[in-house]
C-alpha positions as CSV (number, residue, x, y, z in Angstrom):
1,M,4.8,10.9,-24.5
2,T,4.5,14.0,-22.3
3,T,0.8,13.2,-21.6
4,W,1.7,9.6,-20.7
5,R,4.4,10.8,-18.3
6,R,2.0,13.2,-16.7
7,L,-0.5,10.4,-16.3
8,K,2.1,8.2,-14.7
9,A,3.2,11.0,-12.3
10,L,-0.5,11.5,-11.4
11,V,-1.0,7.9,-10.6
12,G,2.3,7.6,-8.8
13,G,2.8,4.4,-6.8
14,S,-0.8,4.2,-5.5
15,L,-2.8,1.1,-6.4
16,V,-6.0,2.9,-5.4
17,R,-5.3,5.7,-7.9
18,R,-4.6,3.1,-10.6
19,L,-7.8,1.3,-10.0
20,V,-9.9,4.5,-9.8
21,L,-8.2,5.7,-13.0
22,A,-9.0,2.3,-14.6
23,Q,-12.7,2.7,-13.7
24,V,-12.8,6.2,-15.1
25,I,-11.1,5.1,-18.3
26,T,-13.5,2.2,-18.6
27,T,-16.4,4.6,-18.2
28,L,-15.0,6.9,-20.9
29,L,-14.6,3.9,-23.2
30,L,-18.1,2.8,-22.6
31,W,-19.3,6.4,-23.2
32,L,-17.4,6.5,-26.5
33,A,-18.9,3.2,-27.5
34,A,-22.4,4.4,-26.6
35,V,-21.8,7.6,-28.6
36,A,-20.5,5.6,-31.6
37,Y,-23.6,3.4,-31.4
38,L,-25.9,6.4,-31.2
39,V,-24.3,8.1,-34.1
40,H,-24.2,4.9,-36.2
41,D,-27.8,4.2,-35.3
42,T,-28.9,7.7,-36.1
43,A,-27.0,7.7,-39.4
44,R,-28.3,4.3,-40.6
45,Y,-30.2,5.0,-43.8
46,D,-32.6,2.1,-43.8
47,E,-33.9,2.2,-40.2
48,I,-34.3,5.9,-39.3
49,F,-35.3,7.2,-42.7
50,E,-37.0,4.1,-44.2
51,E,-40.3,4.1,-46.1
52,R,-42.4,2.6,-43.3
53,V,-41.4,5.5,-41.1
54,I,-41.3,8.4,-43.5
55,A,-44.1,7.5,-45.9
56,P,-47.0,8.2,-43.4
57,R,-45.5,11.6,-42.8
58,A,-45.4,12.3,-46.5
59,D,-49.0,11.0,-46.9
60,M,-50.1,13.5,-44.2
61,I,-48.4,16.5,-45.9
62,L,-49.9,15.5,-49.3
63,A,-53.3,15.2,-47.8
64,V,-53.1,18.7,-46.4
65,V,-52.0,20.0,-49.8
66,D,-54.8,18.2,-51.6
67,S,-57.5,19.4,-49.2
68,L,-56.4,23.0,-49.2
69,A,-55.4,23.3,-52.8
70,A,-58.2,25.8,-53.5
71,Q,-57.2,27.9,-50.5
72,P,-53.6,29.1,-51.1
73,E,-53.4,31.2,-48.0
74,R,-54.6,28.5,-45.6
75,L,-52.4,26.0,-47.4
76,A,-49.3,28.2,-47.0
77,D,-50.1,28.6,-43.3
78,A,-50.7,24.9,-42.7
79,L,-47.4,23.9,-44.5
80,A,-45.5,26.5,-42.4
81,K,-46.9,25.0,-39.2
82,I,-46.0,21.5,-40.4
83,D,-42.5,22.7,-41.2
84,R,-42.1,24.4,-37.8
85,M,-43.4,21.3,-36.1
86,Q,-40.8,19.1,-37.8
87,R,-38.0,21.6,-37.0
88,N,-39.0,21.6,-33.3
89,E,-39.7,17.9,-33.2
90,H,-36.3,17.1,-31.5
91,Q,-35.5,20.6,-30.4
92,A,-33.4,20.8,-33.5
93,E,-34.6,24.0,-35.1
94,D,-31.1,25.4,-35.2
95,A,-29.4,22.1,-36.1
96,P,-29.9,21.3,-39.7
97,A,-28.2,17.9,-39.3
98,L,-30.7,16.7,-36.8
99,R,-34.0,18.1,-38.2
100,I,-36.2,16.9,-41.1
101,A,-36.4,19.5,-43.9
102,M,-39.0,19.4,-46.8
103,N,-39.8,20.8,-50.2
104,V,-43.5,20.8,-51.2
105,W,-44.4,21.2,-54.9
106,Q,-47.6,21.5,-56.8
107,G,-46.7,20.7,-60.3
108,D,-43.7,22.9,-61.1
109,R,-44.7,25.5,-58.4
110,L,-42.7,25.4,-55.2
111,L,-45.2,25.8,-52.3
112,L,-42.6,25.6,-49.4
113,A,-38.9,25.0,-48.8
114,T,-37.6,24.7,-45.3
115,P,-35.3,27.7,-44.5
116,G,-31.6,26.9,-44.3
117,E,-29.8,23.8,-45.6
118,P,-30.3,22.1,-47.9
119,G,-32.7,24.5,-49.6
120,V,-34.4,23.5,-52.9
121,V,-33.5,20.1,-54.2
122,H,-34.5,17.9,-57.1
123,T,-34.7,14.2,-56.8
124,A,-35.1,11.5,-59.4
125,L,-36.6,8.6,-57.5
126,R,-40.1,8.2,-56.1
127,R,-41.1,6.3,-53.0
128,Q,-37.5,5.2,-52.6
129,L,-34.7,6.4,-50.4
130,E,-32.1,8.4,-52.2
131,R,-28.8,10.1,-51.4
132,I,-27.9,13.4,-53.0
133,E,-25.0,15.8,-52.7
134,V,-25.8,19.5,-52.0
135,A,-22.9,21.9,-51.7
136,G,-20.5,19.1,-50.9
137,K,-22.8,17.6,-48.2
138,T,-24.7,14.3,-48.3
139,W,-28.4,14.3,-47.7
140,R,-30.9,11.5,-47.4
141,T,-34.2,12.1,-49.3
142,Y,-37.5,10.6,-49.8
143,T,-40.0,11.9,-52.4
144,Q,-43.6,10.9,-52.7
145,E,-46.3,12.1,-55.2
146,S,-50.0,12.5,-54.4
147,A,-52.3,9.9,-55.9
148,N,-55.1,12.6,-56.4
149,S,-53.1,15.5,-57.8
150,D,-49.8,16.6,-59.2
151,A,-48.5,17.5,-55.7
152,R,-45.4,16.0,-54.3
153,V,-43.2,16.3,-51.2
154,T,-39.5,15.7,-50.6
155,L,-38.4,15.0,-47.0
156,M,-34.7,15.4,-46.3
157,R,-32.3,14.7,-43.5
158,S,-28.5,14.8,-43.2
159,G,-26.8,11.7,-44.4
160,H,-23.3,12.2,-42.9
161,P,-22.5,10.8,-39.5
162,L,-20.0,13.6,-38.8
163,S,-22.7,16.2,-39.3
164,I,-24.8,14.4,-36.7
165,I,-21.9,14.3,-34.3
166,F,-21.1,18.0,-34.6
167,A,-24.8,18.8,-34.3
168,L,-25.2,16.7,-31.1
169,E,-21.9,18.0,-29.6
170,S,-22.8,21.6,-30.3
171,R,-26.0,21.2,-28.3
172,G,-24.1,19.4,-25.4
173,I,-26.2,16.3,-25.9
174,L,-23.1,14.0,-25.8
175,V,-20.5,15.8,-23.7
176,L,-22.7,17.5,-21.1
177,P,-23.9,14.3,-19.4
178,L,-20.4,13.0,-19.2
179,L,-19.1,16.2,-17.7
180,I,-21.9,16.2,-15.1
181,S,-21.5,12.5,-14.2
182,L,-17.7,12.3,-14.0
183,P,-17.3,14.2,-10.6
184,F,-20.0,12.0,-9.1
185,L,-18.3,8.9,-10.6
186,V,-14.8,9.4,-9.1
187,I,-15.9,9.5,-5.4
188,P,-18.0,6.3,-5.6
189,A,-15.2,4.6,-7.6
190,W,-12.7,5.6,-4.9
191,L,-14.9,4.4,-2.1
192,S,-15.6,1.1,-3.9
193,V,-11.9,0.6,-4.5
194,R,-11.1,1.3,-0.8
195,V,-13.7,-1.2,0.3
196,A,-12.5,-3.8,-2.2
197,L,-8.9,-3.4,-1.0
198,R,-9.7,-3.8,2.6
199,P,-8.4,-7.5,2.6
200,W,-5.1,-6.2,1.3
201,R,-4.9,-3.8,4.3
202,R,-5.7,-6.6,6.7
203,F,-3.2,-8.8,5.0
204,S,-0.6,-6.0,5.4
205,A,-1.5,-5.5,9.0
206,E,-0.9,-9.2,9.7
207,I,2.5,-9.0,8.2
208,E,3.3,-5.7,10.0
209,S,2.3,-7.2,13.4
210,R,4.9,-9.9,13.1
211,G,8.1,-9.6,15.1
212,P,11.5,-10.9,14.0
213,S,11.0,-14.0,16.0
214,D,7.5,-14.8,14.7
215,L,8.0,-16.7,11.5
216,T,4.8,-18.8,11.6
217,P,2.8,-19.0,8.4
218,L,0.4,-16.2,7.6
219,Q,-3.3,-17.1,8.0
220,F,-5.4,-14.3,6.5
221,G,-4.2,-14.2,2.9
222,S,-5.2,-17.7,2.1
223,S,-8.9,-16.8,2.4
224,Y,-8.9,-14.8,-0.9
225,R,-8.0,-16.2,-4.4
226,E,-6.1,-13.0,-5.4
227,L,-4.1,-12.9,-2.1
228,R,-3.4,-16.6,-2.0
229,P,-0.4,-16.6,-4.3
230,V,1.2,-13.7,-2.4
231,S,0.4,-15.4,0.9
232,Q,1.9,-18.7,-0.3
233,A,5.0,-17.0,-1.5
234,V,5.5,-15.1,1.8
235,N,4.8,-18.3,3.8
236,A,7.4,-20.2,1.6
237,L,9.9,-17.4,2.3
238,L,9.1,-17.5,6.1
239,E,9.6,-21.3,6.0
240,R,13.0,-21.0,4.3
241,M,14.0,-18.3,6.8
242,R,12.8,-20.5,9.7
243,N,14.8,-23.5,8.5
244,S,17.9,-21.3,7.8
245,L,17.7,-19.8,11.3
246,A,17.2,-23.2,12.9
247,R,20.3,-24.5,11.1
248,E,22.3,-21.5,12.1
249,R,21.2,-21.8,15.8
250,S,21.9,-25.5,15.7
251,F,25.4,-25.0,14.2
252,I,26.3,-22.2,16.7
253,A,25.0,-24.1,19.7
254,D,26.8,-27.3,18.7
255,A,30.0,-25.4,18.0
256,A,29.8,-23.5,21.3
257,H,29.2,-26.7,23.2
258,E,32.1,-28.4,21.5
259,L,34.4,-25.4,22.3
260,R,33.6,-25.4,26.0
261,T,35.5,-28.6,26.8
262,P,38.8,-27.8,25.0
263,L,38.8,-24.3,26.4
264,A,38.3,-25.5,29.9
265,A,41.0,-28.1,29.4
266,M,43.4,-25.5,27.9
267,R,42.9,-23.2,30.9
268,V,43.6,-26.0,33.4
269,N,46.7,-27.0,31.6
270,V,48.0,-23.4,31.3
271,E,47.3,-22.7,35.0
272,A,49.1,-25.9,35.8
273,L,52.0,-24.9,33.6
274,Q,52.1,-21.5,35.4
275,G,52.9,-23.3,38.6
276,H,56.0,-24.9,37.1
277,R,57.5,-21.9,35.5
278,A,59.6,-19.6,37.6
279,D,60.6,-17.2,34.8
280,A,58.6,-13.9,35.0
281,R,58.5,-13.6,31.2
282,D,57.1,-17.1,30.9
283,R,54.5,-16.5,33.6
284,E,53.4,-13.3,31.9
285,L,52.9,-15.1,28.6
286,L,50.9,-17.8,30.3
287,A,48.8,-15.2,32.1
288,G,48.0,-13.7,28.7
289,L,46.9,-17.2,27.5
290,V,44.6,-17.5,30.5
291,R,43.0,-14.1,29.8
292,S,42.5,-15.1,26.1
293,G,41.0,-18.3,27.2
294,E,38.6,-16.5,29.6
295,R,37.5,-14.2,26.7
296,A,37.0,-17.2,24.5
297,S,35.0,-18.9,27.2
298,R,32.9,-15.8,27.7
299,L,32.2,-15.7,24.0
300,V,31.0,-19.3,24.1
301,V,28.7,-18.6,27.0
302,Q,27.3,-15.5,25.2
303,L,26.8,-17.5,22.0
304,L,24.8,-20.1,23.9
305,G,22.8,-17.4,25.6
306,L,22.1,-15.8,22.3
307,M,20.9,-19.1,20.9
308,R,18.6,-19.6,23.9
309,S,17.2,-16.1,23.6
310,D,16.5,-16.5,19.9
311,A,15.0,-20.0,20.1
312,D,11.3,-20.3,19.4
313,R,9.9,-21.6,22.7
314,P,6.1,-21.0,22.6
315,G,5.5,-23.6,25.3
316,H,8.2,-22.3,27.7
317,A,6.7,-21.6,31.0
318,T,6.6,-18.1,32.4
319,E,6.1,-16.9,35.9
320,R,5.7,-13.8,38.0
321,I,9.1,-12.7,39.1
322,D,10.1,-10.0,41.5
323,L,12.6,-8.1,39.4
324,G,14.2,-6.4,42.4
325,A,14.8,-9.7,44.2
326,L,16.3,-11.2,41.0
327,A,18.6,-8.2,40.5
328,Q,19.8,-8.6,44.1
329,D,20.7,-12.2,43.6
330,R,22.6,-11.4,40.4
331,L,24.5,-8.6,42.0
332,A,25.6,-10.9,44.7
333,D,27.0,-13.4,42.2
334,L,28.7,-10.6,40.3
335,A,30.2,-9.0,43.4
336,A,33.5,-10.8,42.9
337,L,33.9,-9.6,39.3
338,A,33.2,-6.0,40.5
339,A,35.6,-6.3,43.4
340,A,38.3,-7.5,41.1
341,R,37.9,-4.3,39.0
342,R,37.5,-2.1,42.0
343,V,33.9,-1.2,41.1
344,E,31.2,-0.7,43.7
345,L,27.7,-2.2,43.0
346,E,24.7,-0.4,44.4
347,L,21.1,-1.6,44.2
348,Q,18.0,0.7,44.6
349,A,14.8,-1.3,44.4
350,D,11.2,-0.7,45.2
351,T,9.2,-3.5,46.8
352,R,7.3,-6.0,44.6
353,C,8.4,-4.9,41.2
354,L,6.7,-7.8,39.4
355,V,7.1,-8.9,35.8
356,Q,5.8,-11.9,33.9
357,G,8.7,-13.7,32.3
358,E,11.3,-16.4,32.0
359,R,13.7,-16.5,34.9
360,E,16.6,-17.8,32.7
361,G,16.1,-15.0,30.1
362,L,15.8,-12.2,32.7
363,T,18.9,-13.5,34.5
364,S,20.8,-13.3,31.2
365,L,19.5,-9.8,30.6
366,I,20.6,-8.5,34.1
367,D,24.0,-10.3,33.9
368,N,24.9,-8.8,30.5
369,L,23.9,-5.3,31.5
370,V,25.7,-5.3,34.8
371,E,28.8,-7.1,33.4
372,N,29.0,-4.5,30.6
373,A,28.7,-1.7,33.2
374,I,31.4,-3.2,35.3
375,K,33.7,-3.8,32.4
376,Y,33.5,-0.2,31.1
377,S,33.6,1.5,34.4
378,P,36.9,3.0,35.6
379,P,38.4,1.8,38.9
380,D,37.0,3.2,42.1
381,S,33.7,4.0,40.4
382,R,30.2,2.9,41.1
383,V,27.5,1.0,39.1
384,V,24.0,1.7,40.2
385,V,21.1,-0.7,39.5
386,R,17.6,0.7,40.0
387,V,14.4,-1.3,39.9
388,A,11.1,0.6,40.1
389,H,7.5,0.5,38.9
390,D,4.8,3.0,38.1
391,A,1.2,2.7,36.8
392,A,2.2,1.2,33.4
393,H,5.7,-0.3,33.6
394,T,8.3,-2.0,35.7
395,S,11.7,-0.5,35.0
396,L,15.3,-1.8,35.3
397,V,18.0,0.8,35.0
398,V,21.7,0.1,35.0
399,E,24.0,3.1,35.1
400,D,27.8,3.4,35.0
401,S,30.3,6.2,34.9
402,G,32.4,5.0,32.0
403,D,33.0,6.6,28.6
404,G,29.5,5.8,27.4
405,I,28.3,5.2,23.8
406,P,28.0,8.1,21.4
407,E,24.4,8.8,20.4
408,V,25.0,7.9,16.8
409,W,25.9,4.3,17.7
410,R,23.2,3.6,20.3
411,E,20.9,1.8,17.9
412,R,23.6,-0.1,16.2
413,V,25.1,-1.6,19.3
414,F,22.1,-4.0,19.6
415,D,23.2,-5.6,16.3
416,R,25.1,-8.9,16.7
417,F,28.9,-8.6,16.8
418,F,28.8,-4.9,16.4
419,R,31.0,-2.8,18.7
420,A,31.1,1.0,18.8
421,P,34.4,2.4,17.5
422,D,37.2,3.4,19.9
423,Q,36.2,1.0,22.6
424,A,39.1,0.3,24.9
425,Q,37.8,-2.9,26.4
426,P,37.7,-6.1,24.4
427,G,34.4,-7.8,23.7
428,S,32.4,-9.9,21.3
429,G,29.5,-7.5,20.5
430,L,26.9,-10.0,21.7
431,G,26.0,-8.7,25.2
432,L,23.5,-6.0,24.1
433,A,22.2,-8.2,21.3
434,I,21.2,-10.8,24.0
435,V,19.6,-8.0,26.1
436,K,17.6,-6.8,23.1
437,A,16.5,-10.4,22.2
438,V,15.3,-11.1,25.8
439,A,13.6,-7.8,26.0
440,D,11.7,-8.4,22.7
441,R,10.6,-11.7,23.9
442,H,9.2,-10.1,27.1
443,H,7.6,-7.2,25.1
444,A,9.9,-4.8,26.8
445,H,11.6,-1.7,25.5
446,V,15.3,-1.0,25.8
447,D,16.7,2.5,25.8
448,L,20.3,3.7,26.0
449,S,21.1,7.3,27.1
450,A,23.9,9.2,28.8
451,G,24.3,8.8,32.5
452,E,24.1,11.4,35.2
453,G,25.8,14.6,34.3
454,G,26.2,13.4,30.7
455,R,28.9,10.9,31.6
456,G,28.7,7.1,31.4
457,L,25.8,5.0,30.0
458,R,22.3,4.5,31.3
459,A,20.5,1.4,30.1
460,T,16.8,1.4,30.8
461,V,14.5,-1.6,30.2
462,R,10.7,-1.1,30.6
463,F,8.6,-4.2,31.1
464,P,4.8,-4.2,30.9
465,L,3.0,-4.9,34.1
466,P,1.7,-8.5,34.6
467,R,-1.9,-9.0,33.7
468,D,-4.2,-9.8,36.6
């Protein structure tokens, strides 16, 4: 269990590591299968040590014995050379399990016995394969007698597969190639896996490149059989989200449109009723109704603006717009609201600050930023709007001198219906959400920071320059 946990910890959550490890394990299994086949093939009695293979060797040895029978010294030297040749035949002089040993007899006299295991043995069969036990070990033997004399030779080889395994392993014949090849296997395996997983990375890049408003079906994943199920599942999810958002936008837009008429009628009736009531208390209550109706009407307008900013309008025409001129027009329309709250509006604009965009969306963005600045600014203060450009961006900056937004909430205030705690002014929490939606659609970046001297709020929107 500990080894398995260590293996899981090594692999971690990496698919590349899992695939490389799978290749290494597969190689090890193939190596084990090859070793098993080698040992089995080596240990097979009837193919490696069969008569057609071993009989010619026995004939050669017996021929030497018969030809040199009258010369004992030369015979002994010749048999010693034959024995040394057999021991060195597979570089197995020090591995009894791999070499061929022999006993050579002339009648009852032993002419030669290979040093080491199994020593001197006695067999019962002639010209047949035989298994014998010597000191608890199994040996395969083949005994053949000379047709011209009483000489005979017994050839022997280990008959136990484990002996062969130990002998091969002690010489590094099995393990050494594996140890040498494994380091050279891991790197090619890793490279091959990286190349094979390149479509996954391209598939991930396509998903990562999508923005919140781009819910169109994925294209790349359908080209590969393995990626097709994932691509189809993601596309099905995107379709459900697209349909759900469409239903949500349709419901909110329909509800907002339906609310505009009764709210307008309510305001007209309340204002008419104010003119017929002389009691100060009644007039104050009616004024509260008017203010509540105004907030409700503003919420309806913001909901409609939010739906327009969220709507998928790929065919909506864009144009080059002078952001400074548009800001000047919007400040002129908002001057009455600023005067009612005793707030001064100031515009600082460079010439020809061009952006490529939708006039309706940019109008909504400027209105929401400036209205928020007016609403949260104290009386007798100033809201400054700056429009400038540099080599890379056209910037719109709206700065007030109100209480500002604590840094911890500056990302959250772009969420719909979220309002920072301890806000004194009433609101719906949709203004900055509309600003963010319009900015995203224009590939612009919105940043909130403290105003001059650390007081108030500075909202900066950076637009990319139009392409030539």
